[in-house]
N, C-alpha and C positions, 0 to 999 in steps of 0.2 A: 770277068777275075777280080776280084776284090782288092785292097789295099793302100797303101798310102800313096799317095801322087803329087807329083813336082818336081819340081829341076832336081838336077845331082845338086847343086850345091844346096836349094833349101831341105832336102835329104839329108843332106850330110849336116847342117845347121841343126834337124827337128833330134838327129843319133848324140849330136853333141850337146844339145840341153838334156837332154833324156840324162844321158852319162852324168855330165854336169849335178842334176838333181837327186843323181842314188848317188854321187858320193857324196853329197849335206847332209847323209844322212849320219846320227851322233849317238852311239848305242850312251854316251849321258846324261842326254835334253831328252826327254818325255812330257809326255800328254795325255793326265787319262791314267791309262797302264804303266807301271813306272819300271814293267818287265818288257817295252816296248821302245824301241827307239823310233823318234821323230824325224820328221824334217826341222832343220833352224829356218824360224819365220822372221823378216823384218816386217814393219804396220811404217803402212803410207798412208798420205792423206791423200784422199778424193776429191773433197770440196769443202765448202762449209757449208752447214744444217739446210740454210734456208734457200740453196741451189737448188736442193733437189727435194723439193714438195711431192706427195704423196700425188704417184699416175706421172713420175719422170723417169727419164734415166739418164747415167753419164757412161761413155764408154771412157776408162782407164788405162792407161798402159804402160806395164811397166818390164823390164828390162823385152822382150821380145814377144807379150804374151798381150793381146788385149783383153781385157775384164769387163765384163758389162754390170755395170752396178744399178740396181733399180730401187725403187721407193713403192712398194705395194701396200695400201692404206696403212704406211707409218712404218711396216717393216722392210727394214733396208739389207738390201739381200745381193750377194756379188755373183757370177759366174761366168766359165771363160767363154769368150765373145767365137765362140766355135761349133758347129755340129759335127759329131762325133761321126757323123754321115758321107760329108764330103769335104770337110774344112770349111765352110761358106758362115756367115757370117749372121751371128743371131740376133746382133742391135737389133736392124729394122724393123725383126719377127714384131708380131702382134700377143700380148702379155695378155690372159686372161686370171685377171685378178682371183675368180674363185676358186679354180684350181691351183692355183700358184704355179701357173708355169707360162712360158714361153711356147712360139711354134718357129721353126725355121720359114722362113719364107724362100727357099728355092727348094724344099719337096714337102714340107708340111711334118716334119717330124718334129712332137712337142716334148720338153726336157721343164723335169723338176726343177725350178729356182731353191728349193731349200738344199737339194741332195745331189743335181746336176745327173739324176738319172733319167736316160730315155722313156716315155710315158708310152711314146707308139712305136710302130716302121717309118721308116727305113732306117732309124739311126738304131742301133742295140747296145752301147759303149757309153757310158758317162761320161760327161765332161766333169774338169775340173769347178768347186765353189773356193768361196770365201770367205771368210768369221767380216761380218762389218760389223763399224760399235761408234758410238757418239760420243766423242772425247772434247766435253765442254760444246763450242758451236760449231766442229769440227767432225767432218764425216774421216774416220779410219778405215782401214783394211788388212788385213795378214795375209801374206803372201810366202812362196817359198818357193 
């Protein structure tokens, strides 16, 4: 039987974080569709541009979320460092530049680095992605 696994304390923390994210929805904050509410965002610093050259990756922790930032041939992308299949870390997985994907090292699920969508089983739920940009000589990321 599937489902979220973890200790009771971890599951309670997950429920609290999910509820907190839902409560951050503001009907006056919009991005794209002016009719749709969106989450309030915060911009955080990832690192200096020269610290993340093409082919490199860096894990950033924001609140209690680990986020993997990768440089794919000059394109900066950020994805939650968590396989949606079993919560394993993606950071140590193989990156496929030609598919812009990362493979979960535990069970082999592939995730699209741009959208977070799973490309293969056993994962079937997407993981979060985060907008990344360069501000001068600093890489920043929007989180919510």
